[in-house]
DSSP file (Angstrom, degrees, kcal/mol; ACC not computed):
  #  RESIDUE AA STRUCTURE BP1 BP2  ACC     N-H-->O    O-->H-N    N-H-->O    O-->H-N    TCO  KAPPA ALPHA  PHI   PSI    X-CA   Y-CA   Z-CA
    1    1 A M     >        0   0    0      0, 0.0     4,-2.2     0, 0.0     5,-0.1   0.000 360.0 360.0 360.0 -44.0    0.0   -0.1    0.0
    2    2 A R  H  >  +     0   0    0      1,-0.2     4,-1.8     2,-0.2     5,-0.2   0.944 360.0  49.9 -54.1 -60.2    3.0    2.4    0.9
    3    3 A Q  H  > S+     0   0    0      1,-0.2     4,-2.3     2,-0.2    -1,-0.2   0.868 109.1  51.1 -57.5 -44.8    4.5    1.7   -2.5
    4    4 A F  H  > S+     0   0    0      1,-0.2     4,-2.5     2,-0.2    -1,-0.2   0.916 110.0  49.7 -70.2 -38.9    1.2    2.4   -4.3
    5    5 A L  H  X S+     0   0    0     -4,-2.2     4,-2.1     2,-0.2    -1,-0.2   0.843 109.8  51.5 -69.0 -28.7    0.8    5.7   -2.5
    6    6 A S  H  X S+     0   0    0     -4,-1.8     4,-2.3     2,-0.2     5,-0.2   0.935 111.3  47.9 -62.3 -49.5    4.4    6.7   -3.4
    7    7 A I  H  X S+     0   0    0     -4,-2.3     4,-1.9     2,-0.2    -2,-0.2   0.898 112.0  49.8 -58.0 -44.2    3.7    5.9   -7.1
    8    8 A L  H  X S+     0   0    0     -4,-2.5     4,-1.9     2,-0.2    -1,-0.2   0.942 110.1  49.1 -62.6 -50.3    0.5    7.9   -7.0
    9    9 A L  H  X S+     0   0    0     -4,-2.1     4,-1.6     1,-0.2     3,-0.2   0.922 111.7  50.5 -59.3 -46.0    2.2   11.0   -5.4
   10   10 A I  H  X S+     0   0    0     -4,-2.3     4,-1.7     1,-0.2    -1,-0.2   0.841 108.7  52.2 -56.7 -40.2    5.0   10.8   -8.1
   11   11 A S  H  X S+     0   0    0     -4,-1.9     4,-1.9    -5,-0.2    -1,-0.2   0.875 104.7  54.7 -71.7 -32.8    2.4   10.6  -10.8
   12   12 A F  H  X S+     0   0    0     -4,-1.9     4,-1.5    -3,-0.2    -1,-0.2   0.937 106.8  53.4 -64.0 -40.0    0.7   13.7   -9.5
   13   13 A G  H  < S+     0   0    0     -4,-1.6    -1,-0.2     1,-0.2    -2,-0.2   0.847 108.7  48.0 -54.8 -40.3    4.1   15.5   -9.8
   14   14 A F  H >< S+     0   0    0     -4,-1.7     3,-0.8     1,-0.2    -1,-0.2   0.821 106.0  56.9 -71.0 -32.2    4.4   14.5  -13.3
   15   15 A F  H 3< S+     0   0    0     -4,-1.9     2,-0.2     1,-0.3    -1,-0.2   0.839 114.8  40.0 -68.5 -29.9    0.9   15.7  -14.2
   16   16 A F  T 3<  +     0   0    0     -4,-1.5     2,-1.2    -3,-0.2    -1,-0.3  -0.425  68.0 141.5-120.0  57.6    1.7   19.3  -12.8
   17   17 A Q    <   +     0   0    0     -3,-0.8     2,-0.5    -2,-0.2    -1,-0.1  -0.418  28.9 130.3 -94.6  63.2    5.2   20.0  -13.9
   18   18 A T        -     0   0    0     -2,-1.2     2,-0.2    40,-0.0    43,-0.2  -0.964  35.9-169.1-116.3 121.9    4.6   23.6  -14.7
   19   19 A T     >  -     0   0    0     -2,-0.5     4,-1.3     1,-0.1     5,-0.1  -0.626  38.4-107.3-102.2 168.9    7.0   26.2  -13.3
   20   20 A N  H  > S+     0   0    0      2,-0.2     4,-3.0    -2,-0.2     5,-0.2   0.856 121.0  55.9 -58.5 -42.2    6.5   29.9  -13.4
   21   21 A K  H  > S+     0   0    0      1,-0.3     4,-2.5     2,-0.2    -1,-0.2   0.978 108.4  45.9 -59.3 -49.4    9.2   30.1  -16.0
   22   22 A D  H  > S+     0   0    0      1,-0.2     4,-1.5     2,-0.2    -1,-0.3   0.769 111.1  52.5 -64.4 -25.0    7.3   27.8  -18.2
   23   23 A L  H  X S+     0   0    0     -4,-1.3     4,-2.2     2,-0.2    -1,-0.2   0.859 109.5  51.1 -82.6 -35.8    4.0   29.6  -17.6
   24   24 A E  H  X S+     0   0    0     -4,-3.0     4,-0.6     2,-0.2    -2,-0.2   0.918 108.7  50.0 -56.7 -44.0    5.7   32.9  -18.6
   25   25 A K  H >< S+     0   0    0     -4,-2.5     3,-0.6    -5,-0.2    -2,-0.2   0.883 112.5  47.8 -60.3 -40.3    6.9   31.4  -21.8
   26   26 A D  H >< S+     0   0    0     -4,-1.5     3,-2.2     1,-0.2    -2,-0.2   0.897 105.0  60.2 -69.1 -38.9    3.3   30.0  -22.6
   27   27 A L  H 3< S+     0   0    0     -4,-2.2    59,-0.3     1,-0.3    -1,-0.2   0.678  92.5  65.5 -60.5 -21.1    1.8   33.3  -21.9
   28   28 A N  T << S+     0   0    0     -4,-0.6    -1,-0.3    -3,-0.6    -2,-0.2   0.554  84.7  96.8 -79.6  -7.9    3.8   34.9  -24.6
   29   29 A K  S <  S-     0   0    0     -3,-2.2    57,-0.4    -4,-0.1    56,-0.4  -0.472  85.0-118.6 -76.5 154.2    1.9   32.8  -27.1
   30   30 A D  S    S+     0   0    0      1,-0.2    55,-2.7    55,-0.1     2,-0.5   0.951  96.0  19.2 -63.5 -53.0   -1.0   34.3  -28.9
   31   31 A L  E    S+A   84   0A   0     53,-0.2    25,-2.5    54,-0.1     2,-0.4  -0.969  72.5 163.0-125.3 125.6   -3.8   31.9  -27.7
   32   32 A L  E     -Ab  83  56A   0     51,-2.1    51,-3.7    -2,-0.5     2,-0.4  -0.997  20.9-159.9-145.1 137.2   -3.4   29.7  -24.6
   33   33 A I  E     -Ab  82  57A   0     23,-2.9    25,-1.4    -2,-0.4     2,-0.4  -0.948  13.2-163.6-116.7 136.3   -5.8   27.9  -22.4
   34   34 A I  E     -Ab  81  58A   0     47,-2.3    47,-2.2    -2,-0.4     2,-0.6  -0.964   9.6-152.5-119.3 131.9   -4.8   26.9  -18.8
   35   35 A E  E     -Ab  80  59A   0     23,-2.8    25,-2.4    -2,-0.4     2,-0.6  -0.912  10.5-159.9-107.1 119.9   -6.4   24.4  -16.6
   36   36 A Y  E     +Ab  79  60A   0     43,-3.4    43,-1.6    -2,-0.6     2,-0.3  -0.834  30.5 140.4 -96.4 127.5   -6.0   25.1  -12.9
   37   37 A N  E     - b   0  61A   0     23,-2.2    25,-2.6    -2,-0.6    26,-0.3  -0.853  38.6-125.5-150.0-179.7   -6.5   22.1  -10.7
   38   38 A A    >   -     0   0    0     -2,-0.3     3,-1.7    23,-0.2     7,-0.1  -0.955  29.0-109.7-137.9 153.3   -5.2   20.3   -7.5
   39   39 A P  G >  S+     0   0    0      0, 0.0     3,-1.3     0, 0.0     4,-0.2   0.836 114.8  59.6 -47.5 -41.4   -4.0   16.8   -6.8
   40   40 A F  G 3  S+     0   0    0      1,-0.2     3,-0.2     2,-0.1    -3,-0.0   0.686 109.2  43.5 -70.2 -13.1   -7.0   16.0   -4.7
   41   41 A N  G X   +     0   0    0     -3,-1.7     3,-1.8     1,-0.1    -1,-0.2   0.072  69.3 121.1-116.2  24.4   -9.3   16.6   -7.7
   42   42 A L  G X   +     0   0    0     -3,-1.3     3,-2.2     1,-0.3    -1,-0.1   0.807  68.1  66.7 -56.5 -33.1   -7.6   14.9  -10.5
   43   43 A K  G 3  S+     0   0    0      1,-0.3    -1,-0.3    -4,-0.2    -2,-0.1   0.761 102.4  49.6 -57.7 -28.1  -10.6   12.7  -11.1
   44   44 A N  G <  S+     0   0    0     -3,-1.8    56,-0.4     2,-0.1    -1,-0.3   0.219  77.2 138.3-103.7  11.4  -12.4   15.8  -12.1
   45   45 A A  S <  S-     0   0    0     -3,-2.2     2,-0.5     1,-0.2    -8,-0.0  -0.138  74.3 -84.4 -47.6 154.5   -9.8   17.2  -14.6
   46   46 A Y    >   -     0   0    0      1,-0.2     3,-1.4     2,-0.1     4,-0.3  -0.534  41.1-152.3 -68.1 114.4  -11.5   18.6  -17.7
   47   47 A K  T 3  S+     0   0    0     -2,-0.5     3,-0.4     1,-0.3    -1,-0.2   0.808  89.1  48.6 -67.3 -29.4  -11.9   15.5  -19.9
   48   48 A G  T >> S+     0   0    0      1,-0.2     3,-1.4     2,-0.1     4,-0.9   0.357  78.8 104.9 -87.5   4.7  -11.8   17.3  -23.2
   49   49 A F  G X4 S+     0   0    0     -3,-1.4     3,-0.9     1,-0.3    -1,-0.2   0.908  80.6  47.6 -54.5 -46.6   -8.8   19.4  -22.4
   50   50 A D  G 34 S+     0   0    0     -3,-0.4    -1,-0.3    -4,-0.3    -2,-0.1   0.645 106.0  61.3 -75.7  -4.5   -6.5   17.4  -24.6
   51   51 A L  G <4 S+     0   0    0     -3,-1.4    -1,-0.2    -4,-0.1    -2,-0.2   0.636  77.3 107.8 -86.2 -15.3   -9.0   17.5  -27.5
   52   52 A L    <<  -     0   0    0     -3,-0.9     2,-0.3    -4,-0.9     3,-0.2  -0.439  54.3-162.4 -73.4 137.2   -9.0   21.1  -27.8
   53   53 A S        +     0   0    0     -2,-0.2     3,-0.1     1,-0.2    -2,-0.1  -0.766  57.8  35.8-120.4 158.1   -7.2   22.4  -30.9
   54   54 A G  S    S+     0   0    0     -2,-0.3     2,-0.3     1,-0.2    -1,-0.2   0.837  99.7  92.8  74.0  26.1   -5.7   25.7  -32.3
   55   55 A V  S    S-     0   0    0     -3,-0.2     2,-0.4   -25,-0.0    -1,-0.2  -0.987  77.9-118.0-152.3 144.4   -4.6   26.6  -28.8
   56   56 A S  E     -b   32   0A   0    -25,-2.5   -23,-2.9    -2,-0.3     2,-0.4  -0.717  38.9-148.8 -75.6 136.2   -1.5   26.3  -26.6
   57   57 A K  E     +b   33   0A   0     -2,-0.4     2,-0.3   -25,-0.2   -23,-0.2  -0.867  22.4 165.4-114.5 147.6   -2.3   24.2  -23.6
   58   58 A N  E     -b   34   0A   0    -25,-1.4   -23,-2.8    -2,-0.4     2,-0.4  -0.991  21.3-146.8-154.9 153.9   -1.0   24.2  -20.0
   59   59 A R  E     -b   35   0A   0     -2,-0.3     2,-0.4   -25,-0.2   -23,-0.2  -0.967  13.3-165.0-125.0 142.5   -1.9   22.8  -16.6
   60   60 A V  E     -b   36   0A   0    -25,-2.4   -23,-2.2    -2,-0.4     2,-0.6  -0.995  13.1-144.0-127.0 120.7   -1.2   24.5  -13.3
   61   61 A C  E  >  -b   37   0A   0     -2,-0.4     4,-1.4   -43,-0.2   -23,-0.2  -0.742   6.3-156.9 -86.6 123.0   -1.3   22.9   -9.9
   62   62 A I  T  4 S+     0   0    0    -25,-2.6     7,-0.3    -2,-0.6    -1,-0.1   0.763  89.6  60.5 -71.3 -19.8   -2.6   25.4   -7.4
   63   63 A E  T  4 S+     0   0    0    -26,-0.3    -1,-0.2     1,-0.2   -25,-0.1   0.871 113.9  33.6 -71.3 -42.1   -1.0   23.7   -4.5
   64   64 A T  T  4 S+     0   0    0      1,-0.2    -2,-0.2     2,-0.1    -1,-0.2   0.593 125.0  44.3 -93.9  -6.3    2.4   24.1   -5.9
   65   65 A S    >X  +     0   0    0     -4,-1.4     4,-1.5     1,-0.1     3,-1.0  -0.382  64.2 160.3-126.2  59.2    1.8   27.4   -7.5
   66   66 A P  H 3> S+     0   0    0      0, 0.0     4,-1.9     0, 0.0     5,-0.1   0.787  73.1  59.9 -45.6 -39.0   -0.2   29.4   -4.8
   67   67 A N  H 3> S+     0   0    0      1,-0.2     4,-3.3     2,-0.2     5,-0.2   0.884 102.2  52.2 -65.4 -36.7    0.6   32.7   -6.3
   68   68 A Q  H <> S+     0   0    0     -3,-1.0     4,-2.2     1,-0.2    -1,-0.2   0.892 107.4  52.5 -65.0 -35.6   -1.1   31.7   -9.5
   69   69 A R  H  <>S+     0   0    0     -4,-1.5     5,-2.3    -7,-0.3     4,-0.5   0.919 116.4  40.3 -64.3 -39.1   -4.2   30.8   -7.5
   70   70 A K  H  <5S+     0   0    0     -4,-1.9     3,-0.4     3,-0.2    -2,-0.2   0.907 115.7  47.9 -73.7 -43.5   -4.2   34.1   -5.9
   71   71 A D  H  <5S+     0   0    0     -4,-3.3    -2,-0.2     1,-0.2    -3,-0.2   0.822 119.0  41.9 -65.5 -35.4   -3.2   36.2   -9.0
   72   72 A M  T  <5S-     0   0    0     -4,-2.2    -1,-0.2    -5,-0.2    -2,-0.2   0.461 106.4-125.6 -97.6  -4.7   -5.9   34.4  -11.2
   73   73 A A  T   5 -     0   0    0     -4,-0.5     2,-0.6    -3,-0.4    -3,-0.2   0.970  37.5-176.2  56.3  56.9   -8.6   34.4   -8.4
   74   74 A I      < +     0   0    0     -5,-2.3    -1,-0.2     1,-0.2     3,-0.1  -0.823  18.2 158.7 -87.7 117.0   -9.1   30.7   -8.6
   75   75 A K        +     0   0    0     -2,-0.6     2,-0.3     1,-0.2    -1,-0.2   0.720  64.1  34.5-107.0 -38.4  -11.9   29.9   -6.2
   76   76 A N  S    S-     0   0    0      2,-0.1    -1,-0.2    18,-0.0    18,-0.2  -0.892  85.4-107.8-125.3 147.0  -13.0   26.5   -7.7
   77   77 A V  S    S+     0   0    0     -2,-0.3   -40,-0.2    18,-0.1     2,-0.2  -0.984  92.0  38.3-122.2 135.7  -11.0   23.7   -9.3
   78   78 A P  S    S+     0   0    0      0, 0.0    16,-1.9     0, 0.0     2,-0.4   0.528  75.5 166.5 -81.4 162.5  -10.8   22.8  -12.1
   79   79 A T  E     -AC  36  93A   0    -43,-1.6   -43,-3.4    14,-0.2     2,-0.4  -0.985  20.1-157.4-136.0 134.7  -10.9   26.1  -13.8
   80   80 A L  E     -AC  35  92A   0     12,-2.4    12,-2.8    -2,-0.4     2,-0.5  -0.942   9.8-174.0-109.8 131.7  -10.1   26.8  -17.4
   81   81 A I  E     -AC  34  91A   0    -47,-2.2   -47,-2.3    -2,-0.4     2,-0.6  -0.992  12.0-150.7-128.7 133.4   -9.0   30.3  -18.5
   82   82 A L  E     -AC  33  90A   0      8,-2.9     7,-3.3    -2,-0.5     8,-1.3  -0.879  16.0-164.8 -97.4 121.5   -8.4   31.2  -22.2
   83   83 A F  E     -AC  32  88A   0    -51,-3.7   -51,-2.1    -2,-0.6     2,-0.4  -0.871  12.5-166.4-108.9 146.7   -5.9   33.9  -22.8
   84   84 A L  E >  S-AC  31  87A   0      3,-2.4     3,-0.9    -2,-0.4   -53,-0.2  -0.963  81.3 -17.1-126.9 114.2   -5.3   36.0  -25.9
   85   85 A N  T 3  S-     0   0    0    -55,-2.7   -55,-0.1    -2,-0.4    -1,-0.1   0.918 130.0 -50.2  60.1  45.6   -2.0   38.0  -26.0
   86   86 A N  T 3  S+     0   0    0    -57,-0.4     2,-0.5   -59,-0.3    -1,-0.2   0.554 118.6 110.4  72.8   8.0   -1.6   37.6  -22.1
   87   87 A K  E <  S-C   84   0A   0     -3,-0.9    -3,-2.4   -60,-0.1    -1,-0.2  -0.966  73.6-116.8-121.7 129.7   -5.2   38.8  -21.4
   88   88 A E  E     +C   83   0A   0     -2,-0.5    -5,-0.3    -5,-0.2     3,-0.1  -0.401  36.4 168.4 -64.9 130.0   -7.9   36.6  -20.1
   89   89 A V  E     +     0   0A   0     -7,-3.3     2,-0.3     1,-0.4    -6,-0.2   0.587  63.6  10.2-114.2 -23.8  -10.8   36.3  -22.7
   90   90 A S  E     -C   82   0A   0     -8,-1.3    -8,-2.9     2,-0.0     2,-0.4  -0.997  56.8-163.9-162.0 152.0  -12.9   33.5  -21.2
   91   91 A R  E     -C   81   0A   0     -2,-0.3     2,-0.5   -10,-0.2   -10,-0.2  -0.993   2.7-170.0-146.1 134.5  -13.2   31.5  -18.1
   92   92 A W  E     -C   80   0A   0    -12,-2.8   -12,-2.4    -2,-0.4     2,-0.3  -0.975  17.1-172.1-122.3 118.3  -14.9   28.2  -17.3
   93   93 A T  E     -C   79   0A   0     -2,-0.5     8,-0.4   -14,-0.2   -14,-0.2  -0.809  24.4-105.2-115.8 157.6  -15.2   27.1  -13.7
   94   94 A A        -     0   0    0    -16,-1.9     6,-0.2    -2,-0.3     2,-0.1  -0.317  30.3-134.1 -70.9 157.9  -16.3   24.1  -11.9
   95   95 A G    >   -     0   0    0      4,-1.6     3,-1.9   -19,-0.0   -18,-0.1  -0.113  47.1 -70.1 -97.1-160.5  -19.6   23.9  -10.1
   96   96 A L  T 3  S+     0   0    0      1,-0.3    -2,-0.1     2,-0.1    -1,-0.0   0.745 133.9  59.4 -63.9 -22.9  -20.3   22.5   -6.4
   97   97 A D  T 3  S-     0   0    0      2,-0.2    -1,-0.3     1,-0.0     3,-0.1   0.425 115.9-117.4 -88.6   4.4  -19.6   19.0   -7.7
   98   98 A M  S <  S+     0   0    0     -3,-1.9     2,-0.3     1,-0.2    -2,-0.1   0.833  77.7 111.7  64.5  37.6  -16.0   20.1   -8.8
   99   99 A Q        -     0   0    0     -6,-0.1    -4,-1.6   -53,-0.0     2,-0.5  -0.998  67.2-127.1-137.2 141.5  -16.6   19.5  -12.5
  100  100 A I        -     0   0    0    -56,-0.4    -6,-0.2    -2,-0.3   -21,-0.0  -0.774  18.2-167.7 -84.1 131.2  -16.9   21.8  -15.6
  101  101 A H        +     0   0    0     -2,-0.5     2,-0.3    -8,-0.4    -1,-0.1   0.166  48.1 114.2-104.0  12.7  -20.1   21.1  -17.4
  102  102 A T  S    S-     0   0    0      1,-0.1    -2,-0.1    -9,-0.1   -10,-0.0  -0.693  70.1-115.6 -86.4 140.3  -19.3   23.0  -20.5
  103  103 A S     >  -     0   0    0     -2,-0.3     4,-2.0     1,-0.1     5,-0.2  -0.252  14.1-121.3 -71.3 160.6  -19.0   20.8  -23.6
  104  104 A T  H  > S+     0   0    0      1,-0.2     4,-2.3     2,-0.2     5,-0.2   0.861 113.7  57.0 -66.0 -39.2  -15.8   20.5  -25.4
  105  105 A Q  H  > S+     0   0    0      2,-0.2     4,-2.0     1,-0.2    -1,-0.2   0.820 105.4  49.0 -58.1 -39.1  -17.5   21.7  -28.5
  106  106 A D  H  > S+     0   0    0      2,-0.2     4,-1.0     1,-0.2    -2,-0.2   0.888 112.3  46.9 -84.5 -37.2  -18.7   24.9  -26.8
  107  107 A I  H  X S+     0   0    0     -4,-2.0     4,-2.3     2,-0.2     3,-0.3   0.896 112.2  52.6 -62.4 -38.8  -15.1   25.7  -25.5
  108  108 A Q  H  X S+     0   0    0     -4,-2.3     4,-2.6     1,-0.2    -2,-0.2   0.901 105.5  54.5 -64.5 -39.4  -13.7   24.9  -29.0
  109  109 A S  H  X S+     0   0    0     -4,-2.0     4,-0.8     2,-0.2    -1,-0.2   0.821 107.6  48.9 -69.1 -25.8  -16.1   27.3  -30.6
  110  110 A V  H >X S+     0   0    0     -4,-1.0     3,-0.9    -3,-0.3     4,-0.7   0.936 112.0  50.1 -72.6 -46.6  -14.9   30.1  -28.3
  111  111 A I  H >< S+     0   0    0     -4,-2.3     3,-0.6     1,-0.2    -2,-0.2   0.832 105.1  56.3 -57.2 -36.6  -11.4   29.2  -29.2
  112  112 A N  H 3< S+     0   0    0     -4,-2.6    -1,-0.2     1,-0.2    -2,-0.2   0.715  92.8  71.0 -72.3 -20.2  -12.1   29.3  -32.9
  113  113 A K  H <<        0   0    0     -3,-0.9    -1,-0.2    -4,-0.8    -2,-0.2   0.797 360.0 360.0 -58.6 -29.7  -13.4   32.9  -32.6
  114  114 A Y    <<        0   0    0     -4,-0.7    -1,-0.2    -3,-0.6    -2,-0.2   0.433 360.0 360.0 -94.2 360.0   -9.9   34.0  -32.1
């Protein structure tokens, strides 16, 4: 059991390997979507995130990047934020059940507008 927990914790670390330097580099791209989440809520990560196209993608762990949580006013996880030239243009947040209920097609249609 102890070995399983260690492997699980290491897996969480690989899922959220975003540093502030990486994030600054990504924010310099024209169109970027970021999923803010936490290890305790990985089962509710946005399922369609990897299917989104025409946009750079990044994931941020609010536990290892508390300044990002504060700066971006993240109150619920997961939260998706779409940036255009470093400015937030759209946001999707989880409900009380800690899931985002917006379809991938709806998010993709917002991305396609830019």
